[in-house]
C-alpha positions as CSV (number, residue, x, y, z in Angstrom):
1,M,46.8,-56.9,-0.5
2,S,46.6,-59.4,2.4
3,R,43.6,-61.4,3.3
4,K,43.1,-59.5,6.6
5,V,42.7,-56.2,4.7
6,Y,40.0,-57.7,2.4
7,I,38.1,-58.9,5.4
8,F,38.4,-55.5,7.1
9,L,37.1,-53.7,4.0
10,F,34.2,-56.2,3.7
11,V,33.2,-55.6,7.3
12,V,33.3,-51.8,6.9
13,T,31.2,-52.0,3.7
14,L,28.7,-54.3,5.4
15,V,28.3,-52.0,8.4
16,N,27.7,-49.0,6.1
17,L,25.2,-50.9,4.1
18,C,23.3,-51.8,7.4
19,I,23.3,-48.2,8.5
20,L,22.0,-47.1,5.1
21,L,19.2,-49.7,5.2
22,S,18.3,-48.6,8.7
23,I,18.0,-45.0,7.6
24,L,15.8,-46.0,4.6
25,F,13.6,-48.1,6.9
26,L,13.1,-45.3,9.3
27,A,12.4,-42.8,6.5
28,R,9.9,-45.2,4.9
29,R,8.1,-45.7,8.3
30,D,7.7,-42.0,8.6
31,G,6.4,-41.6,5.1
32,L,9.6,-40.1,3.7
33,S,10.9,-42.9,1.6
34,S,12.6,-42.9,-1.9
35,G,13.9,-39.4,-1.5
36,V,10.4,-37.9,-1.1
37,G,11.1,-37.4,2.6
38,I,14.2,-35.4,2.0
39,F,12.3,-33.2,-0.5
40,Q,9.4,-32.7,1.9
41,V,11.7,-31.8,4.7
42,A,13.4,-29.3,2.5
43,Q,10.0,-28.0,1.3
44,A,8.8,-27.6,4.9
45,A,11.9,-25.7,5.8
46,E,11.4,-23.4,2.8
47,T,7.8,-22.8,3.8
48,N,8.7,-21.9,7.3
49,R,11.4,-19.5,6.0
50,D,8.9,-17.9,3.7
51,A,6.3,-17.5,6.5
52,S,9.0,-15.9,8.6
53,L,9.8,-13.4,5.9
54,R,6.1,-12.6,5.4
55,R,5.5,-12.0,9.1
56,T,6.5,-8.4,8.9
57,S,6.2,-5.7,11.6
58,I,2.9,-4.7,10.0
59,V,1.5,-8.3,10.4
60,K,2.7,-8.4,14.0
61,A,1.2,-5.0,14.8
62,A,-2.2,-6.1,13.3
63,E,-2.2,-9.3,15.3
64,K,-1.3,-7.4,18.5
65,I,-4.0,-4.7,18.2
66,S,-6.9,-6.5,16.5
67,P,-8.4,-8.2,19.6
68,A,-9.0,-4.8,21.1
69,V,-10.8,-3.2,18.1
70,V,-14.6,-3.1,18.5
71,N,-17.6,-2.2,16.5
72,I,-20.0,0.4,17.9
73,G,-23.7,0.5,17.0
74,A,-25.6,3.6,18.1
75,I,-29.4,3.4,18.0
76,R,-30.9,6.8,17.3
77,T,-34.3,8.2,16.5
78,A,-34.6,9.8,13.0
79,Y,-37.5,11.9,11.8
80,V,-38.5,11.1,8.2
81,R,-41.4,12.4,6.2
82,R,-43.8,9.8,4.8
83,L,-47.1,9.9,3.0
84,D,-50.1,9.2,5.3
85,P,-52.3,6.7,3.3
86,T,-55.4,7.9,5.1
87,F,-55.4,11.1,3.1
88,Q,-54.0,9.7,-0.1
89,D,-57.3,10.0,-2.1
90,F,-57.9,13.6,-1.0
91,F,-54.5,15.3,-0.9
92,N,-52.1,13.0,-2.7
93,P,-49.2,13.5,-2.6
94,F,-49.0,16.6,-0.4
95,I,-49.8,15.4,3.1
96,L,-46.7,14.1,4.9
97,Y,-46.0,13.6,8.6
98,P,-43.0,13.0,10.8
99,Y,-42.3,9.4,11.7
100,K,-40.0,8.0,14.3
101,E,-37.7,5.2,13.2
102,K,-34.9,3.4,15.0
103,M,-31.8,3.4,12.9
104,P,-28.5,1.7,13.6
105,F,-25.3,3.6,12.9
106,L,-22.0,1.8,12.7
107,G,-18.5,2.9,13.7
108,S,-15.4,1.6,15.4
109,G,-13.5,2.0,18.7
110,F,-10.9,0.3,20.8
111,T,-10.6,-0.8,24.4
112,L,-8.3,1.1,26.7
113,N,-8.2,-1.4,29.6
114,S,-9.5,-4.8,30.7
115,D,-12.6,-3.2,32.4
116,G,-14.0,-2.2,29.0
117,Q,-13.4,1.5,28.6
118,V,-13.7,2.3,24.9
119,L,-12.3,5.3,23.0
120,T,-14.1,6.5,19.8
121,N,-15.2,9.6,17.9
122,F,-18.0,11.6,19.3
123,H,-19.7,11.7,15.9
124,V,-20.0,7.9,16.0
125,I,-22.3,8.0,19.1
126,E,-23.8,11.5,18.7
127,G,-27.5,11.6,19.5
128,A,-27.5,7.9,20.5
129,E,-30.3,6.6,22.7
130,K,-28.5,3.3,23.1
131,V,-24.9,2.2,22.4
132,I,-24.0,-1.4,21.6
133,V,-20.4,-2.6,21.4
134,T,-19.6,-5.8,19.4
135,L,-16.3,-7.5,20.4
136,P,-14.1,-9.3,17.8
137,D,-15.3,-12.6,19.3
138,G,-18.9,-11.7,18.3
139,R,-20.3,-10.8,21.7
140,E,-22.7,-7.8,21.9
141,M,-22.6,-5.8,25.0
142,D,-24.4,-2.6,26.1
143,A,-22.2,0.5,26.9
144,D,-22.7,3.8,28.7
145,V,-21.3,7.1,27.5
146,L,-19.1,8.4,30.3
147,D,-18.7,11.8,28.6
148,A,-17.5,13.3,25.4
149,D,-15.7,16.4,24.1
150,R,-18.0,17.4,21.2
151,V,-15.5,20.0,19.9
152,V,-12.4,17.7,19.9
153,D,-14.7,14.8,18.6
154,V,-13.6,12.3,21.2
155,A,-15.9,10.1,23.4
156,L,-15.2,7.7,26.2
157,L,-17.5,4.7,26.7
158,K,-17.8,2.0,29.3
159,I,-18.9,-1.5,28.4
160,K,-21.3,-2.8,31.1
161,N,-20.2,-5.8,33.1
162,A,-16.9,-6.1,31.2
163,K,-13.8,-7.8,32.6
164,N,-10.6,-9.3,31.3
165,L,-10.9,-7.7,27.9
166,P,-7.9,-7.3,25.6
167,Y,-6.8,-3.7,25.3
168,V,-4.4,-1.5,23.4
169,K,-1.1,0.1,24.2
170,M,-1.0,3.9,23.6
171,G,2.0,5.4,21.9
172,D,3.3,9.0,21.7
173,S,1.8,11.0,18.9
174,D,4.4,13.8,19.4
175,D,7.1,11.3,18.4
176,I,5.7,10.3,15.0
177,M,7.7,10.7,11.8
178,I,6.6,11.5,8.3
179,G,7.0,8.5,6.1
180,E,6.9,5.9,8.9
181,P,4.5,2.9,8.2
182,V,1.2,2.8,10.0
183,I,-2.0,0.7,9.9
184,A,-5.6,1.8,10.3
185,L,-8.0,-0.7,11.9
186,G,-11.7,-0.6,12.1
187,N,-14.6,-2.9,12.7
188,P,-17.4,-1.6,10.5
189,F,-19.4,-4.8,10.2
190,G,-20.0,-6.0,13.7
191,N,-22.4,-9.0,13.5
192,L,-23.5,-8.1,10.0
193,I,-21.2,-10.8,8.6
194,D,-20.0,-14.1,10.0
195,D,-16.6,-12.8,10.9
196,P,-16.7,-9.8,13.2
197,H,-12.9,-9.3,13.2
198,P,-11.6,-5.8,12.2
199,T,-10.3,-4.8,8.8
200,V,-6.7,-3.6,8.3
201,T,-5.3,-1.1,5.8
202,A,-1.7,-0.1,5.6
203,G,0.1,3.1,4.6
204,V,2.4,5.7,5.9
205,I,2.2,9.0,7.8
206,S,1.8,11.5,5.0
207,A,2.0,14.6,7.1
208,K,1.5,15.9,10.6
209,N,0.2,19.0,12.3
210,R,-2.6,19.4,9.8
211,S,-5.2,21.9,11.0
212,F,-8.5,22.8,9.6
213,N,-10.3,26.2,9.9
214,P,-13.6,25.7,11.7
215,D,-16.8,25.4,9.9
216,P,-19.4,27.9,11.1
217,D,-22.1,25.1,10.9
218,N,-19.9,22.6,12.8
219,M,-18.2,23.5,16.0
220,R,-15.7,20.6,15.8
221,V,-12.2,21.8,15.7
222,Y,-9.5,19.5,14.2
223,T,-5.9,20.7,15.1
224,N,-2.5,19.1,14.6
225,M,-4.2,16.1,12.8
226,I,-2.2,13.2,11.5
227,Q,-2.5,12.7,7.7
228,T,-2.2,9.2,6.4
229,D,-2.7,7.4,3.1
230,A,-3.9,4.2,4.9
231,S,-7.5,3.9,3.8
232,I,-10.1,5.0,6.3
233,N,-13.3,3.4,5.0
234,P,-16.9,4.1,6.0
235,G,-17.5,2.6,9.5
236,N,-13.8,2.9,10.4
237,S,-14.3,6.2,12.2
238,G,-13.2,5.8,15.8
239,G,-10.8,3.0,15.1
240,P,-7.1,3.2,16.0
241,L,-4.2,4.3,13.8
242,V,-1.2,2.1,14.9
243,N,2.5,2.2,14.4
244,V,4.7,-0.9,13.6
245,N,5.3,-1.4,17.3
246,G,1.6,-2.0,17.8
247,E,1.0,1.3,19.6
248,V,-2.0,3.5,19.0
249,I,-0.9,6.9,17.8
250,G,-4.3,8.3,16.6
251,I,-8.0,7.9,16.2
252,N,-9.1,7.5,12.6
253,T,-11.6,10.3,12.1
254,F,-12.4,11.4,8.5
255,I,-11.2,11.4,4.9
256,M,-11.1,14.1,2.2
257,S,-12.9,12.9,-0.9
258,R,-15.2,14.3,-3.5
259,S,-16.7,10.9,-4.3
260,G,-17.0,9.6,-0.7
261,G,-14.4,6.9,-1.4
262,S,-10.9,6.7,0.0
263,H,-8.4,8.7,-2.1
264,G,-5.5,8.2,0.3
265,I,-6.1,11.4,2.3
266,G,-7.3,10.4,5.7
267,F,-6.9,12.2,9.1
268,A,-6.6,10.9,12.6
269,I,-6.8,12.7,15.9
270,P,-3.4,12.5,17.7
271,I,-3.7,10.1,20.6
272,N,-2.0,12.6,23.0
273,R,-4.9,15.0,22.5
274,A,-7.4,12.2,23.0
275,R,-5.6,11.0,26.1
276,A,-6.0,14.5,27.6
277,V,-9.8,14.1,27.2
278,V,-9.7,10.6,28.8
279,D,-7.6,11.9,31.7
280,E,-10.1,14.7,32.2
281,I,-13.0,12.4,32.4
282,M,-11.3,9.8,34.5
283,K,-10.0,12.3,37.0
284,H,-13.1,14.5,37.3
285,G,-15.9,12.2,36.1
286,R,-16.8,14.7,33.3
287,I,-15.5,17.3,30.9
288,R,-15.3,20.4,33.1
289,P,-16.8,23.5,31.5
290,L,-14.4,26.3,30.4
291,W,-14.5,29.8,31.8
292,R,-13.9,32.3,29.1
293,D,-13.8,35.6,31.1
294,F,-13.7,38.0,28.1
295,D,-15.7,38.6,24.9
296,C,-14.4,39.2,21.3
297,V,-16.0,40.9,18.3
298,N,-15.0,40.9,14.6
299,M,-12.8,43.7,13.3
300,T,-14.8,46.3,11.4
301,P,-13.6,49.2,9.2
302,Y,-14.4,51.6,12.1
303,L,-12.4,49.6,14.7
304,M,-9.7,49.2,12.2
305,R,-9.3,53.0,12.0
306,V,-9.7,53.5,15.8
307,L,-7.2,50.8,16.7
308,K,-4.9,51.6,13.8
309,A,-4.9,48.0,12.6
310,P,-3.2,47.1,9.3
311,D,-6.2,45.0,8.1
312,Q,-9.5,43.5,9.2
313,S,-8.2,40.1,10.4
314,G,-8.3,39.1,14.1
315,A,-10.7,39.2,17.0
316,V,-11.0,42.3,19.1
317,V,-11.3,42.0,22.9
318,R,-14.4,44.0,23.8
319,R,-15.0,43.1,27.5
320,M,-13.2,41.4,30.3
321,E,-14.1,40.2,33.8
322,R,-12.1,41.2,36.8
323,S,-9.7,38.8,38.6
324,G,-9.9,36.3,35.8
325,A,-7.4,34.5,33.7
326,A,-7.5,37.2,31.0
327,E,-6.6,40.0,33.4
328,E,-3.9,37.8,35.0
329,C,-2.1,37.1,31.7
330,G,-2.1,40.8,30.8
331,L,-4.9,40.8,28.1
332,K,-6.5,44.3,27.7
333,V,-9.7,45.6,26.1
334,G,-8.9,46.7,22.6
335,D,-6.3,44.0,22.0
336,I,-6.5,42.4,18.6
337,I,-6.0,38.6,18.8
338,R,-4.2,37.6,15.7
339,R,-2.9,34.1,16.5
340,A,-3.8,31.5,19.0
341,N,-1.6,28.4,19.7
342,D,0.3,29.2,16.4
343,R,-2.9,29.3,14.4
344,E,-4.2,32.3,12.5
345,V,-7.3,34.0,14.0
346,R,-9.3,35.4,11.1
347,D,-12.3,36.6,13.2
348,S,-14.1,36.0,16.5
349,S,-15.6,32.7,15.3
350,D,-12.1,31.3,14.7
351,F,-11.1,32.3,18.2
352,L,-14.2,30.9,19.9
353,A,-13.7,27.6,18.1
354,Y,-10.1,27.3,19.1
355,F,-10.9,28.2,22.7
356,S,-13.7,25.6,22.8
357,A,-11.3,22.8,21.9
358,L,-9.2,23.4,25.0
359,Q,-9.3,21.6,28.4
360,V,-9.2,23.2,31.9
361,G,-5.6,23.8,32.8
362,D,-4.4,24.2,29.2
363,V,-2.1,27.1,28.2
364,F,-3.5,29.2,25.4
365,N,-0.6,31.0,23.7
366,L,-1.9,34.3,22.3
367,E,-0.4,36.8,19.9
368,V,-2.1,40.2,20.1
369,L,-1.7,43.4,18.3
370,R,-1.6,46.4,20.7
371,D,-0.7,49.9,19.6
372,G,0.9,48.5,16.5
373,K,3.1,46.1,18.4
374,T,2.9,42.4,18.8
375,V,2.5,41.1,22.4
376,K,2.7,37.5,23.4
377,L,0.6,36.2,26.3
378,K,0.0,32.9,28.1
379,Y,-3.7,32.4,29.0
380,V,-4.3,29.5,31.4
381,V,-7.8,28.1,31.0
382,R,-9.9,27.9,34.2
383,E,-13.0,26.0,35.1
384,Y,-16.4,27.7,35.0
385,K,-18.1,27.7,38.3
386,P,-21.5,29.3,38.4
């Protein structure tokens, strides 16, 4: 090998050595010397990749909706019975008297727009003398009740002097799928703890179109409810049920439990139904009263024989007003209403409860038994104008 070749190889080796020393110097200056830097870079890349994998659609939806979830405190007056110490020596322990006491009740809600309109359950603010809304950033603000549908169990509030608030995006509850993942959010603590941000529970839609026969002692009617196994804890009533796109599809309302704890059977009011209540209030400034232009009675053994009914189920039309919606749709005295909006009508109480849950302009699909034949009618609800 010639001398020139040796010189060439020596120069190349020297240049490579200089480059290597430069790299090590720069790495040492940045705190990444002796191979530690390469390890740390690799570790950082792995951490970023792991964080990216953990940032699921559930996490993104929670981050998107949480700033709009609020706590609702309703101040009410409760009547309790306490012993009057003045008469303790004479009548102990029999003299008791009513005593007024201010009691805070906690629930959840969510803002619908930047001006501070808040949607929640009616039972959260029922009987409230004052409503206080706590935002996720800890601010407490007074709110007015614009109106509420007591039967549907939906209330619309307005935070006083609110502006530029984060708000939710509403989805389509008619488009939900059984088995799709959802999250339930609520803000049950408010300022009771240092961190007023909402809590999040995850699950799936277990079922849809769940309806519950009305309770005679409670005129609330829950139809076409969304069933979920996402935990709805105490104080979460009124909070949003959200899909993985960060869209509100329901209002968390109640659970079924013998112990009072969550057993994975929770129910939410479909957002499309709640949206109809909001639209009614926004358009007319109130919930317009319904005009029911006919009366119903329970089926009796006597009516069963006269009307030749197969059994005692249903509500019998007893009286109708002229030129009303009932006459227009073809309803007649003596008709036996057996189904209303695809729900069984057991008696007149069922029918009245279903009717009370409607809005002005809704179509009430009725199935009546007339002369032994089933007749289908479309009753359009009108506004009551005294």
